[in-house]
All heavy atoms as TSV, in Angstrom:
chain	resi	resn	atom	element	x	y	z
A	1	MET	N	N	-1.404	8.661	-25.180
A	1	MET	CA	C	-1.869	9.229	-23.928
A	1	MET	C	C	-1.822	10.748	-24.039
A	1	MET	O	O	-0.843	11.313	-24.495
A	1	MET	CB	C	-0.978	8.744	-22.781
A	1	MET	CG	C	-1.375	9.353	-21.445
A	1	MET	SD	S	-0.287	8.948	-20.055
A	1	MET	CE	C	-0.462	7.203	-19.963
A	2	GLN	N	N	-2.870	11.359	-23.604
A	2	GLN	CA	C	-2.950	12.814	-23.600
A	2	GLN	C	C	-2.811	13.322	-22.161
A	2	GLN	O	O	-3.200	12.626	-21.219
A	2	GLN	CB	C	-4.298	13.267	-24.171
A	2	GLN	CG	C	-4.506	12.876	-25.616
A	2	GLN	CD	C	-3.480	13.526	-26.525
A	2	GLN	OE1	O	-3.157	14.700	-26.373
A	2	GLN	NE2	N	-2.952	12.759	-27.467
A	3	PRO	N	N	-2.289	14.530	-21.941
A	3	PRO	CA	C	-2.154	15.058	-20.581
A	3	PRO	C	C	-3.473	15.055	-19.810
A	3	PRO	O	O	-3.485	14.819	-18.618
A	3	PRO	CB	C	-1.628	16.478	-20.797
A	3	PRO	CG	C	-0.900	16.398	-22.100
A	3	PRO	CD	C	-1.687	15.406	-22.932
A	4	ASN	N	N	-4.585	15.275	-20.473
A	4	ASN	CA	C	-5.874	15.295	-19.774
A	4	ASN	C	C	-6.354	13.909	-19.382
A	4	ASN	O	O	-7.333	13.771	-18.657
A	4	ASN	CB	C	-6.933	15.980	-20.636
A	4	ASN	CG	C	-6.670	17.459	-20.776
A	4	ASN	OD1	O	-6.021	18.059	-19.936
A	4	ASN	ND2	N	-7.156	18.046	-21.845
A	5	ASP	N	N	-5.708	12.853	-19.869
A	5	ASP	CA	C	-6.083	11.488	-19.508
A	5	ASP	C	C	-5.623	11.121	-18.096
A	5	ASP	O	O	-6.099	10.140	-17.535
A	5	ASP	CB	C	-5.477	10.485	-20.486
A	5	ASP	CG	C	-6.081	10.606	-21.879
A	5	ASP	OD1	O	-7.166	11.206	-22.016
A	5	ASP	OD2	O	-5.442	10.112	-22.827
A	6	LEU	N	N	-4.694	11.863	-17.547
A	6	LEU	CA	C	-4.162	11.551	-16.224
A	6	LEU	C	C	-5.064	12.148	-15.150
A	6	LEU	O	O	-5.476	13.299	-15.249
A	6	LEU	CB	C	-2.735	12.082	-16.109
A	6	LEU	CG	C	-1.779	11.497	-17.154
A	6	LEU	CD1	C	-0.451	12.220	-17.113
A	6	LEU	CD2	C	-1.604	10.011	-16.939
A	7	PRO	N	N	-5.373	11.393	-14.102
A	7	PRO	CA	C	-6.391	11.814	-13.145
A	7	PRO	C	C	-6.015	12.974	-12.241
A	7	PRO	O	O	-6.814	13.864	-12.035
A	7	PRO	CB	C	-6.659	10.561	-12.323
A	7	PRO	CG	C	-5.415	9.751	-12.464
A	7	PRO	CD	C	-4.853	10.084	-13.811
A	8	ILE	N	N	-4.827	13.000	-11.667
A	8	ILE	CA	C	-4.509	13.995	-10.649
A	8	ILE	C	C	-3.396	14.931	-11.084
A	8	ILE	O	O	-3.477	16.130	-10.901
A	8	ILE	CB	C	-4.106	13.305	-9.339
A	8	ILE	CG1	C	-5.291	12.504	-8.804
A	8	ILE	CG2	C	-3.650	14.315	-8.294
A	8	ILE	CD1	C	-4.974	11.681	-7.580
A	9	VAL	N	N	-2.352	14.385	-11.639
A	9	VAL	CA	C	-1.198	15.190	-12.030
A	9	VAL	C	C	-0.941	15.017	-13.516
A	9	VAL	O	O	-1.367	14.047	-14.122
A	9	VAL	CB	C	0.070	14.789	-11.251
A	9	VAL	CG1	C	-0.090	15.022	-9.772
A	9	VAL	CG2	C	0.420	13.342	-11.510
A	10	CYS	N	N	-0.249	15.947	-14.048
A	10	CYS	CA	C	0.120	15.857	-15.462
A	10	CYS	C	C	1.588	15.458	-15.517
A	10	CYS	O	O	2.476	16.242	-15.194
A	10	CYS	CB	C	-0.108	17.201	-16.146
A	10	CYS	SG	S	0.239	17.117	-17.905
A	11	LEU	N	N	1.840	14.229	-15.923
A	11	LEU	CA	C	3.211	13.750	-16.030
A	11	LEU	C	C	3.770	14.126	-17.395
A	11	LEU	O	O	3.072	14.040	-18.394
A	11	LEU	CB	C	3.250	12.232	-15.863
A	11	LEU	CG	C	2.794	11.705	-14.519
A	11	LEU	CD1	C	2.775	10.180	-14.537
A	11	LEU	CD2	C	3.707	12.206	-13.410
A	12	PRO	N	N	5.033	14.510	-17.424
A	12	PRO	CA	C	5.645	14.803	-18.723
A	12	PRO	C	C	5.693	13.528	-19.565
A	12	PRO	O	O	6.003	12.445	-19.068
A	12	PRO	CB	C	7.047	15.282	-18.371
A	12	PRO	CG	C	7.207	15.120	-16.912
A	12	PRO	CD	C	5.924	14.709	-16.314
A	13	LEU	N	N	5.372	13.663	-20.832
A	13	LEU	CA	C	5.324	12.498	-21.708
A	13	LEU	C	C	6.694	12.130	-22.262
A	13	LEU	O	O	6.941	10.971	-22.551
A	13	LEU	CB	C	4.345	12.748	-22.853
A	13	LEU	CG	C	2.892	12.985	-22.419
A	13	LEU	CD1	C	2.028	13.284	-23.632
A	13	LEU	CD2	C	2.365	11.783	-21.665
A	14	ASP	N	N	7.578	13.087	-22.415
A	14	ASP	CA	C	8.884	12.828	-23.008
A	14	ASP	C	C	9.983	13.177	-22.015
A	14	ASP	O	O	10.419	14.319	-21.940
A	14	ASP	CB	C	9.070	13.654	-24.282
A	14	ASP	CG	C	8.061	13.271	-25.348
A	14	ASP	OD1	O	7.845	12.054	-25.513
A	14	ASP	OD2	O	7.496	14.170	-25.986
A	15	LEU	N	N	10.431	12.182	-21.264
A	15	LEU	CA	C	11.536	12.378	-20.326
A	15	LEU	C	C	12.748	11.618	-20.834
A	15	LEU	O	O	12.632	10.530	-21.400
A	15	LEU	CB	C	11.185	11.813	-18.943
A	15	LEU	CG	C	10.195	12.587	-18.085
A	15	LEU	CD1	C	9.987	11.857	-16.757
A	15	LEU	CD2	C	10.688	13.990	-17.829
A	16	SER	N	N	13.906	12.186	-20.580
A	16	SER	CA	C	15.133	11.442	-20.875
A	16	SER	C	C	15.257	10.311	-19.863
A	16	SER	O	O	14.576	10.289	-18.837
A	16	SER	CB	C	16.342	12.373	-20.767
A	16	SER	OG	O	16.527	12.750	-19.403
A	17	ASP	N	N	16.128	9.379	-20.132
A	17	ASP	CA	C	16.344	8.271	-19.202
A	17	ASP	C	C	16.786	8.790	-17.830
A	17	ASP	O	O	16.305	8.337	-16.797
A	17	ASP	CB	C	17.403	7.309	-19.745
A	17	ASP	CG	C	16.932	6.602	-21.011
A	17	ASP	OD1	O	15.732	6.700	-21.354
A	17	ASP	OD2	O	17.777	5.949	-21.658
A	18	ALA	N	N	17.689	9.748	-17.837
A	18	ALA	CA	C	18.201	10.303	-16.584
A	18	ALA	C	C	17.102	11.038	-15.817
A	18	ALA	O	O	17.005	10.928	-14.594
A	18	ALA	CB	C	19.370	11.242	-16.859
A	19	ALA	N	N	16.259	11.781	-16.540
A	19	ALA	CA	C	15.171	12.504	-15.882
A	19	ALA	C	C	14.138	11.536	-15.310
A	19	ALA	O	O	13.611	11.757	-14.213
A	19	ALA	CB	C	14.512	13.468	-16.866
A	20	ALA	N	N	13.855	10.446	-16.026
A	20	ALA	CA	C	12.921	9.443	-15.518
A	20	ALA	C	C	13.473	8.808	-14.246
A	20	ALA	O	O	12.739	8.594	-13.272
A	20	ALA	CB	C	12.655	8.390	-16.587
A	21	ALA	N	N	14.768	8.514	-14.229
A	21	ALA	CA	C	15.395	7.932	-13.041
A	21	ALA	C	C	15.358	8.915	-11.875
A	21	ALA	O	O	15.068	8.534	-10.739
A	21	ALA	CB	C	16.830	7.519	-13.359
A	22	ALA	N	N	15.622	10.188	-12.148
A	22	ALA	CA	C	15.592	11.207	-11.095
A	22	ALA	C	C	14.179	11.374	-10.534
A	22	ALA	O	O	14.009	11.514	-9.319
A	22	ALA	CB	C	16.111	12.537	-11.634
A	23	LEU	N	N	13.186	11.350	-11.400
A	23	LEU	CA	C	11.795	11.462	-10.952
A	23	LEU	C	C	11.437	10.289	-10.058
A	23	LEU	O	O	10.841	10.458	-8.998
A	23	LEU	CB	C	10.859	11.539	-12.162
A	23	LEU	CG	C	9.362	11.570	-11.849
A	23	LEU	CD1	C	8.996	12.782	-11.002
A	23	LEU	CD2	C	8.561	11.544	-13.144
A	24	LEU	N	N	11.808	9.092	-10.456
A	24	LEU	CA	C	11.519	7.909	-9.664
A	24	LEU	C	C	12.210	7.974	-8.303
A	24	LEU	O	O	11.602	7.674	-7.269
A	24	LEU	CB	C	11.936	6.645	-10.410
A	24	LEU	CG	C	11.628	5.338	-9.686
A	24	LEU	CD1	C	10.139	5.193	-9.437
A	24	LEU	CD2	C	12.159	4.177	-10.474
A	25	GLU	N	N	13.470	8.381	-8.272
A	25	GLU	CA	C	14.196	8.513	-6.999
A	25	GLU	C	C	13.509	9.520	-6.087
A	25	GLU	O	O	13.373	9.294	-4.884
A	25	GLU	CB	C	15.646	8.920	-7.255
A	25	GLU	CG	C	16.486	7.815	-7.843
A	25	GLU	CD	C	17.890	8.281	-8.178
A	25	GLU	OE1	O	18.365	9.272	-7.578
A	25	GLU	OE2	O	18.512	7.653	-9.052
A	26	PHE	N	N	13.073	10.646	-6.653
A	26	PHE	CA	C	12.371	11.659	-5.862
A	26	PHE	C	C	11.089	11.084	-5.265
A	26	PHE	O	O	10.800	11.263	-4.078
A	26	PHE	CB	C	12.050	12.876	-6.732
A	26	PHE	CG	C	11.080	13.814	-6.072
A	26	PHE	CD1	C	11.498	14.651	-5.049
A	26	PHE	CD2	C	9.751	13.847	-6.461
A	26	PHE	CE1	C	10.595	15.514	-4.421
A	26	PHE	CE2	C	8.852	14.696	-5.854
A	26	PHE	CZ	C	9.272	15.534	-4.831
A	27	LEU	N	N	10.312	10.372	-6.069
A	27	LEU	CA	C	9.055	9.819	-5.578
A	27	LEU	C	C	9.281	8.746	-4.515
A	27	LEU	O	O	8.522	8.655	-3.543
A	27	LEU	CB	C	8.241	9.264	-6.748
A	27	LEU	CG	C	7.716	10.323	-7.717
A	27	LEU	CD1	C	7.070	9.658	-8.931
A	27	LEU	CD2	C	6.757	11.277	-7.037
A	28	GLN	N	N	10.340	7.954	-4.661
A	28	GLN	CA	C	10.657	6.958	-3.644
A	28	GLN	C	C	11.061	7.621	-2.332
A	28	GLN	O	O	10.644	7.186	-1.252
A	28	GLN	CB	C	11.767	6.025	-4.146
A	28	GLN	CG	C	11.284	5.089	-5.230
A	28	GLN	CD	C	12.409	4.297	-5.879
A	28	GLN	OE1	O	13.566	4.710	-5.882
A	28	GLN	NE2	N	12.059	3.157	-6.445
A	29	GLU	N	N	11.846	8.686	-2.405
A	29	GLU	CA	C	12.233	9.426	-1.201
A	29	GLU	C	C	11.013	10.079	-0.552
A	29	GLU	O	O	10.878	10.079	0.664
A	29	GLU	CB	C	13.288	10.484	-1.521
A	29	GLU	CG	C	14.662	9.920	-1.694
A	29	GLU	CD	C	15.206	9.325	-0.404
A	29	GLU	OE1	O	14.999	9.917	0.678
A	29	GLU	OE2	O	15.834	8.257	-0.489
A	30	LEU	N	N	10.138	10.632	-1.364
A	30	LEU	CA	C	8.920	11.253	-0.848
A	30	LEU	C	C	8.060	10.211	-0.125
A	30	LEU	O	O	7.567	10.449	0.979
A	30	LEU	CB	C	8.128	11.906	-1.983
A	30	LEU	CG	C	6.805	12.551	-1.594
A	30	LEU	CD1	C	7.013	13.689	-0.597
A	30	LEU	CD2	C	6.081	13.037	-2.837
A	31	THR	N	N	7.904	9.048	-0.735
A	31	THR	CA	C	7.120	7.982	-0.128
A	31	THR	C	C	7.743	7.539	1.197
A	31	THR	O	O	7.038	7.367	2.200
A	31	THR	CB	C	7.002	6.789	-1.089
A	31	THR	OG1	O	6.363	7.229	-2.285
A	31	THR	CG2	C	6.192	5.662	-0.486
A	32	ALA	N	N	9.041	7.355	1.235
A	32	ALA	CA	C	9.716	6.945	2.466
A	32	ALA	C	C	9.542	7.993	3.558
A	32	ALA	O	O	9.297	7.660	4.727
A	32	ALA	CB	C	11.199	6.692	2.194
A	33	THR	N	N	9.628	9.258	3.197
A	33	THR	CA	C	9.448	10.337	4.159
A	33	THR	C	C	8.026	10.345	4.706
A	33	THR	O	O	7.813	10.494	5.914
A	33	THR	CB	C	9.784	11.698	3.510
A	33	THR	OG1	O	11.150	11.663	3.070
A	33	THR	CG2	C	9.578	12.845	4.474
A	34	LEU	N	N	7.057	10.170	3.832
A	34	LEU	CA	C	5.657	10.119	4.278
A	34	LEU	C	C	5.408	8.925	5.199
A	34	LEU	O	O	4.707	9.039	6.205
A	34	LEU	CB	C	4.718	10.057	3.072
A	34	LEU	CG	C	4.645	11.327	2.231
A	34	LEU	CD1	C	3.877	11.068	0.934
A	34	LEU	CD2	C	4.002	12.457	3.019
A	35	GLU	N	N	5.997	7.772	4.866
A	35	GLU	CA	C	5.832	6.591	5.710
A	35	GLU	C	C	6.448	6.817	7.091
A	35	GLU	O	O	5.862	6.418	8.099
A	35	GLU	CB	C	6.451	5.366	5.053
A	35	GLU	CG	C	5.652	4.872	3.871
A	35	GLU	CD	C	6.324	3.722	3.133
A	35	GLU	OE1	O	7.546	3.491	3.323
A	35	GLU	OE2	O	5.624	3.052	2.373
A	36	ARG	N	N	7.608	7.456	7.156
A	36	ARG	CA	C	8.222	7.737	8.460
A	36	ARG	C	C	7.375	8.731	9.244
A	36	ARG	O	O	7.167	8.569	10.440
A	36	ARG	CB	C	9.638	8.284	8.274
A	36	ARG	CG	C	10.658	7.230	7.927
A	36	ARG	CD	C	12.087	7.774	7.997
A	36	ARG	NE	N	12.305	8.942	7.139
A	36	ARG	CZ	C	12.697	8.882	5.873
A	36	ARG	NH1	N	12.904	7.714	5.298
A	36	ARG	NH2	N	12.888	9.983	5.180
A	37	HIS	N	N	6.893	9.760	8.580
A	37	HIS	CA	C	6.138	10.809	9.252
A	37	HIS	C	C	4.800	10.295	9.796
A	37	HIS	O	O	4.394	10.661	10.896
A	37	HIS	CB	C	5.897	11.978	8.289
A	37	HIS	CG	C	5.198	13.134	8.920
A	37	HIS	ND1	N	5.852	14.009	9.756
A	37	HIS	CD2	C	3.908	13.542	8.856
A	37	HIS	CE1	C	4.983	14.926	10.172
A	37	HIS	NE2	N	3.804	14.661	9.642
A	38	TYR	N	N	4.125	9.467	9.040
A	38	TYR	CA	C	2.799	8.977	9.419
A	38	TYR	C	C	2.826	7.540	9.921
A	38	TYR	O	O	1.795	6.856	9.915
A	38	TYR	CB	C	1.845	9.085	8.221
A	38	TYR	CG	C	1.573	10.519	7.832
A	38	TYR	CD1	C	2.083	11.037	6.648
A	38	TYR	CD2	C	0.827	11.352	8.643
A	38	TYR	CE1	C	1.843	12.350	6.278
A	38	TYR	CE2	C	0.586	12.675	8.290
A	38	TYR	CZ	C	1.095	13.157	7.103
A	38	TYR	OH	O	0.858	14.455	6.749
A	39	PHE	N	N	3.982	7.060	10.400
A	39	PHE	CA	C	4.144	5.669	10.787
A	39	PHE	C	C	3.071	5.212	11.786
A	39	PHE	O	O	2.433	4.181	11.596
A	39	PHE	CB	C	5.537	5.451	11.389
A	39	PHE	CG	C	5.748	4.047	11.882
A	39	PHE	CD1	C	6.031	3.037	10.982
A	39	PHE	CD2	C	5.649	3.734	13.224
A	39	PHE	CE1	C	6.224	1.733	11.419
A	39	PHE	CE2	C	5.838	2.444	13.669
A	39	PHE	CZ	C	6.123	1.437	12.765
A	40	GLY	N	N	2.872	5.972	12.843
A	40	GLY	CA	C	1.896	5.585	13.865
A	40	GLY	C	C	0.484	5.477	13.304
A	40	GLY	O	O	-0.246	4.523	13.607
A	41	GLN	N	N	0.104	6.427	12.507
A	41	GLN	CA	C	-1.232	6.403	11.916
A	41	GLN	C	C	-1.392	5.235	10.950
A	41	GLN	O	O	-2.440	4.589	10.915
A	41	GLN	CB	C	-1.505	7.723	11.200
A	41	GLN	CG	C	-1.663	8.884	12.175
A	41	GLN	CD	C	-1.743	10.195	11.438
A	41	GLN	OE1	O	-0.705	10.768	11.116
A	41	GLN	NE2	N	-2.945	10.651	11.161
A	42	LEU	N	N	-0.353	4.969	10.167
A	42	LEU	CA	C	-0.421	3.844	9.238
A	42	LEU	C	C	-0.517	2.525	9.994
A	42	LEU	O	O	-1.283	1.633	9.613
A	42	LEU	CB	C	0.805	3.838	8.318
A	42	LEU	CG	C	0.861	5.006	7.332
A	42	LEU	CD1	C	2.233	5.076	6.682
A	42	LEU	CD2	C	-0.226	4.873	6.286
A	43	GLN	N	N	0.232	2.394	11.093
A	43	GLN	CA	C	0.159	1.173	11.892
A	43	GLN	C	C	-1.250	0.972	12.444
A	43	GLN	O	O	-1.780	-0.130	12.395
A	43	GLN	CB	C	1.161	1.230	13.054
A	43	GLN	CG	C	2.595	1.103	12.621
A	43	GLN	CD	C	2.864	-0.251	11.998
A	43	GLN	OE1	O	2.492	-1.277	12.553
A	43	GLN	NE2	N	3.496	-0.255	10.845
A	44	ARG	N	N	-1.843	2.034	12.988
A	44	ARG	CA	C	-3.219	1.915	13.504
A	44	ARG	C	C	-4.194	1.547	12.399
A	44	ARG	O	O	-5.063	0.707	12.581
A	44	ARG	CB	C	-3.649	3.226	14.162
A	44	ARG	CG	C	-3.040	3.455	15.515
A	44	ARG	CD	C	-3.711	4.597	16.252
A	44	ARG	NE	N	-3.688	5.856	15.531
A	44	ARG	CZ	C	-2.696	6.734	15.572
A	44	ARG	NH1	N	-1.608	6.467	16.301
A	44	ARG	NH2	N	-2.754	7.856	14.910
A	45	HIS	N	N	-4.030	2.159	11.250
A	45	HIS	CA	C	-4.939	1.900	10.136
A	45	HIS	C	C	-4.875	0.443	9.696
A	45	HIS	O	O	-5.895	-0.202	9.498
A	45	HIS	CB	C	-4.607	2.810	8.960
A	45	HIS	CG	C	-5.363	2.480	7.716
A	45	HIS	ND1	N	-6.683	2.816	7.551
A	45	HIS	CD2	C	-4.994	1.819	6.602
A	45	HIS	CE1	C	-7.086	2.374	6.371
A	45	HIS	NE2	N	-6.085	1.765	5.774
A	46	TYR	N	N	-3.671	-0.078	9.531
A	46	TYR	CA	C	-3.531	-1.446	9.037
A	46	TYR	C	C	-3.771	-2.488	10.124
A	46	TYR	O	O	-4.117	-3.616	9.833
A	46	TYR	CB	C	-2.162	-1.648	8.384
A	46	TYR	CG	C	-2.067	-0.915	7.066
A	46	TYR	CD1	C	-1.173	0.121	6.875
A	46	TYR	CD2	C	-2.910	-1.251	6.012
A	46	TYR	CE1	C	-1.104	0.794	5.668
A	46	TYR	CE2	C	-2.856	-0.572	4.800
A	46	TYR	CZ	C	-1.950	0.439	4.639
A	46	TYR	OH	O	-1.888	1.114	3.446
A	47	ARG	N	N	-3.595	-2.118	11.380
A	47	ARG	CA	C	-3.834	-3.048	12.472
A	47	ARG	C	C	-5.324	-3.190	12.759
A	47	ARG	O	O	-5.792	-4.272	13.077
A	47	ARG	CB	C	-3.117	-2.558	13.725
A	47	ARG	CG	C	-3.052	-3.597	14.808
A	47	ARG	CD	C	-2.259	-3.150	16.020
A	47	ARG	NE	N	-1.260	-2.153	15.726
A	47	ARG	CZ	C	-1.073	-1.059	16.457
A	47	ARG	NH1	N	-1.807	-0.818	17.512
A	47	ARG	NH2	N	-0.143	-0.185	16.131
A	48	ALA	N	N	-6.087	-2.126	12.646
A	48	ALA	CA	C	-7.504	-2.126	13.017
A	48	ALA	C	C	-8.314	-3.193	12.282
A	48	ALA	O	O	-9.034	-3.946	12.929
A	48	ALA	CB	C	-8.097	-0.737	12.807
A	49	PRO	N	N	-8.246	-3.313	10.963
A	49	PRO	CA	C	-9.046	-4.356	10.307
A	49	PRO	C	C	-8.638	-5.758	10.744
A	49	PRO	O	O	-9.472	-6.634	10.880
A	49	PRO	CB	C	-8.770	-4.159	8.821
A	49	PRO	CG	C	-8.278	-2.766	8.698
A	49	PRO	CD	C	-7.592	-2.453	9.997
A	50	ASN	N	N	-7.345	-5.978	10.986
A	50	ASN	CA	C	-6.889	-7.297	11.409
A	50	ASN	C	C	-7.462	-7.658	12.775
A	50	ASN	O	O	-7.854	-8.793	13.007
A	50	ASN	CB	C	-5.363	-7.361	11.443
A	50	ASN	CG	C	-4.774	-7.252	10.054
A	50	ASN	OD1	O	-5.425	-7.557	9.073
A	50	ASN	ND2	N	-3.543	-6.792	9.972
A	51	GLU	N	N	-7.508	-6.702	13.700
A	51	GLU	CA	C	-8.076	-6.974	15.012
A	51	GLU	C	C	-9.563	-7.264	14.894
A	51	GLU	O	O	-10.083	-8.152	15.545
A	51	GLU	CB	C	-7.822	-5.800	15.952
A	51	GLU	CG	C	-6.362	-5.674	16.338
A	51	GLU	CD	C	-6.071	-4.446	17.160
A	51	GLU	OE1	O	-7.015	-3.682	17.462
A	51	GLU	OE2	O	-4.892	-4.250	17.515
A	52	HIS	N	N	-10.249	-6.536	14.032
A	52	HIS	CA	C	-11.677	-6.752	13.834
A	52	HIS	C	C	-11.921	-8.135	13.225
A	52	HIS	O	O	-12.794	-8.868	13.669
A	52	HIS	CB	C	-12.256	-5.661	12.926
A	52	HIS	CG	C	-13.712	-5.812	12.639
A	52	HIS	ND1	N	-14.658	-5.645	13.614
A	52	HIS	CD2	C	-14.376	-6.145	11.514
A	52	HIS	CE1	C	-15.857	-5.870	13.086
A	52	HIS	NE2	N	-15.707	-6.167	11.807
A	53	THR	N	N	-11.145	-8.516	12.232
A	53	THR	CA	C	-11.296	-9.816	11.590
A	53	THR	C	C	-10.995	-10.937	12.570
A	53	THR	O	O	-11.674	-11.956	12.584
A	53	THR	CB	C	-10.355	-9.916	10.373
A	53	THR	OG1	O	-10.648	-8.850	9.483
A	53	THR	CG2	C	-10.520	-11.234	9.654
A	54	ARG	N	N	-9.978	-10.742	13.407
A	54	ARG	CA	C	-9.620	-11.765	14.378
A	54	ARG	C	C	-10.781	-12.027	15.326
A	54	ARG	O	O	-11.053	-13.160	15.696
A	54	ARG	CB	C	-8.375	-11.339	15.151
A	54	ARG	CG	C	-7.871	-12.404	16.096
A	54	ARG	CD	C	-6.567	-12.019	16.781
A	54	ARG	NE	N	-6.687	-10.739	17.445
A	54	ARG	CZ	C	-5.812	-9.748	17.319
A	54	ARG	NH1	N	-4.759	-9.881	16.549
A	54	ARG	NH2	N	-5.973	-8.614	17.961
A	55	ASP	N	N	-11.520	-10.987	15.728
A	55	ASP	CA	C	-12.662	-11.154	16.615
A	55	ASP	C	C	-13.788	-11.919	15.930
A	55	ASP	O	O	-14.520	-12.661	16.587
A	55	ASP	CB	C	-13.175	-9.790	17.090
A	55	ASP	CG	C	-12.156	-9.078	17.976
A	55	ASP	OD1	O	-11.265	-9.765	18.528
A	55	ASP	OD2	O	-12.251	-7.847	18.104
A	56	LEU	N	N	-13.948	-11.726	14.632
A	56	LEU	CA	C	-15.026	-12.401	13.907
A	56	LEU	C	C	-14.692	-13.850	13.608
A	56	LEU	O	O	-15.582	-14.678	13.453
A	56	LEU	CB	C	-15.310	-11.669	12.590
A	56	LEU	CG	C	-15.867	-10.263	12.716
A	56	LEU	CD1	C	-15.997	-9.635	11.335
A	56	LEU	CD2	C	-17.209	-10.277	13.425
A	57	ASN	N	N	-13.427	-14.198	13.512
A	57	ASN	CA	C	-12.992	-15.549	13.172
A	57	ASN	C	C	-12.080	-16.086	14.263
A	57	ASN	O	O	-10.862	-16.068	14.121
A	57	ASN	CB	C	-12.242	-15.550	11.833
A	57	ASN	CG	C	-13.103	-15.046	10.703
A	57	ASN	OD1	O	-14.267	-15.408	10.610
A	57	ASN	ND2	N	-12.542	-14.211	9.850
A	58	PRO	N	N	-12.639	-16.607	15.364
A	58	PRO	CA	C	-11.771	-17.125	16.423
A	58	PRO	C	C	-10.987	-18.326	15.918
A	58	PRO	O	O	-11.447	-19.062	15.039
A	58	PRO	CB	C	-12.758	-17.538	17.518
A	58	PRO	CG	C	-14.070	-17.681	16.833
A	58	PRO	CD	C	-14.042	-16.776	15.635
A	59	PRO	N	N	-9.785	-18.534	16.429
A	59	PRO	CA	C	-8.973	-19.656	15.968
A	59	PRO	C	C	-9.654	-20.978	16.317
A	59	PRO	O	O	-10.299	-21.114	17.354
A	59	PRO	CB	C	-7.654	-19.492	16.720
A	59	PRO	CG	C	-7.967	-18.600	17.869
A	59	PRO	CD	C	-9.134	-17.758	17.460
A	60	SER	N	N	-9.506	-21.944	15.437
A	60	SER	CA	C	-10.108	-23.251	15.695
A	60	SER	C	C	-9.303	-23.976	16.762
A	60	SER	O	O	-8.111	-23.794	16.902
A	60	SER	CB	C	-10.161	-24.074	14.411
A	60	SER	OG	O	-8.849	-24.268	13.934
A	61	VAL	N	N	-9.988	-24.797	17.519
A	61	VAL	CA	C	-9.348	-25.552	18.589
A	61	VAL	C	C	-9.371	-27.020	18.212
A	61	VAL	O	O	-10.436	-27.612	18.061
A	61	VAL	CB	C	-10.083	-25.315	19.933
A	61	VAL	CG1	C	-9.434	-26.124	21.029
A	61	VAL	CG2	C	-10.125	-23.843	20.254
A	62	GLY	N	N	-8.224	-27.622	18.050
A	62	GLY	CA	C	-8.129	-29.032	17.746
A	62	GLY	C	C	-8.471	-29.340	16.299
A	62	GLY	O	O	-8.765	-28.451	15.507
A	63	PRO	N	N	-8.482	-30.635	15.948
A	63	PRO	CA	C	-8.787	-31.032	14.570
A	63	PRO	C	C	-10.271	-30.876	14.282
A	63	PRO	O	O	-11.102	-30.854	15.194
A	63	PRO	CB	C	-8.378	-32.505	14.516
A	63	PRO	CG	C	-8.439	-32.964	15.938
A	63	PRO	CD	C	-8.137	-31.764	16.784
A	64	PRO	N	N	-10.622	-30.755	13.011
A	64	PRO	CA	C	-12.043	-30.624	12.685
A	64	PRO	C	C	-12.806	-31.887	13.092
A	64	PRO	O	O	-12.262	-32.990	13.085
A	64	PRO	CB	C	-12.067	-30.437	11.162
A	64	PRO	CG	C	-10.698	-30.753	10.694
A	64	PRO	CD	C	-9.774	-30.723	11.861
A	65	SER	N	N	-14.059	-31.729	13.485
A	65	SER	CA	C	-14.848	-32.864	13.964
A	65	SER	C	C	-15.226	-33.813	12.826
A	65	SER	O	O	-15.441	-34.995	13.063
A	65	SER	CB	C	-16.108	-32.368	14.663
A	65	SER	OG	O	-16.864	-31.579	13.790
A	66	ASP	N	N	-15.317	-33.313	11.618
A	66	ASP	CA	C	-15.682	-34.154	10.477
A	66	ASP	C	C	-14.601	-34.013	9.414
A	66	ASP	O	O	-14.642	-33.099	8.593
A	66	ASP	CB	C	-17.037	-33.706	9.934
A	66	ASP	CG	C	-17.558	-34.622	8.840
A	66	ASP	OD1	O	-17.051	-35.767	8.742
A	66	ASP	OD2	O	-18.462	-34.201	8.107
A	67	PRO	N	N	-13.595	-34.922	9.414
A	67	PRO	CA	C	-12.509	-34.780	8.445
A	67	PRO	C	C	-13.012	-34.933	7.009
A	67	PRO	O	O	-13.940	-35.692	6.775
A	67	PRO	CB	C	-11.540	-35.900	8.799
A	67	PRO	CG	C	-12.285	-36.824	9.700
A	67	PRO	CD	C	-13.457	-36.088	10.243
A	68	PRO	N	N	-12.420	-34.202	6.072
A	68	PRO	CA	C	-12.849	-34.313	4.677
A	68	PRO	C	C	-12.456	-35.672	4.095
A	68	PRO	O	O	-11.374	-36.178	4.337
A	68	PRO	CB	C	-12.143	-33.183	3.971
A	68	PRO	CG	C	-10.966	-32.879	4.834
A	68	PRO	CD	C	-11.360	-33.231	6.238
A	69	PHE	N	N	-13.351	-36.288	3.403
A	69	PHE	CA	C	-13.156	-37.566	2.699
A	69	PHE	C	C	-12.380	-38.521	3.545
A	69	PHE	O	O	-11.436	-39.081	3.375
A	69	PHE	CB	C	-12.529	-37.369	1.321
A	69	PHE	CG	C	-13.311	-36.383	0.504
A	69	PHE	CD1	C	-12.874	-35.099	0.329
A	69	PHE	CD2	C	-14.513	-36.749	-0.070
A	69	PHE	CE1	C	-13.588	-34.188	-0.436
A	69	PHE	CE2	C	-15.241	-35.852	-0.825
A	69	PHE	CZ	C	-14.776	-34.574	-1.005
């Protein structure tokens, strides 16, 4: 892998075990912070398609009229 192969950021290719663990912990904390900060927006984003799909597929009422086999 070459540094230019990475799309957005250039990750160090040779990290010690401790540095790799520290990097992962930092990214997990960053992700958790972003999720807390944008919680309302994320909820709206993920809820919207479900509400739209629910309108397109109303729940079935009772057993199917033509049972399979």
